[in-house]
N, C-alpha and C positions, 0 to 999 in steps of 0.2 A: 476215037479217043473219048472215053467216058469214065465216070465214077458212079458209085452207087451211094445214094443218101437215103438212109432209112428204107432200104429196099427198092428205091425208085432210081432208074437210070437218069443221069444228069450229064449234060455236056461238060467235059473237062476244059478248064481255062488255064492256060499256061501262066505260072507265077501268081496264081490266085491264093490269097491267104484264107485261113478259116473264117476270119471276120468278114471278108468280102463274100465268101461263099454263103455264109448264113444270111447275109443281107440279100444276096441274089435269089436265094430260094425262099425268101420271106419267112425265116425263122426269127421272130421278134421277141420271143419270150426272154425276160431279163435273166433268168437263171437256167443255163443249160450245161450239160456235160457233153463233150465231144470226144469220140474215140475214132481214130484212124487205124484201120486194120487191127482192131482190138486193143490199141494202145491209147490210154487216156492222155489227152493233151491238156496241160494246165491252162486255165482261163487267161492267165497273164500272158500266155504265148499265142493267143488267137490272132494277134496282129502280125506275128512274125513267122508262124509256121505255114509253109506253102503246101497246098494239097497236091499229092503226087497222082499222076495218071493211073488209072485202073485200081484206085483204092476204094475200100468199102468204109463209108463214114456212118457212124451212128450218132444221132443227136438225141439226147435224152433230156426231156423237160423236167425240171425239179418242181414239184408241187407240194405245198404244205396243206395240212388239213388236220382234222381232229375228230 
């Protein structure tokens, strides 16, 4: 049982939320967009949405610049 986070295989943890996953894989950037199987998950739902097994997760860091 595994998931893919930004192209890297990661062990899947039952009942793990997006917020918990981000902490576990050390994504600490304050502004990120998360997609699970190409579906954007609203930031307000990170604590509630459970990551399904065999899913592909994209974590996109928002950066400002000029």
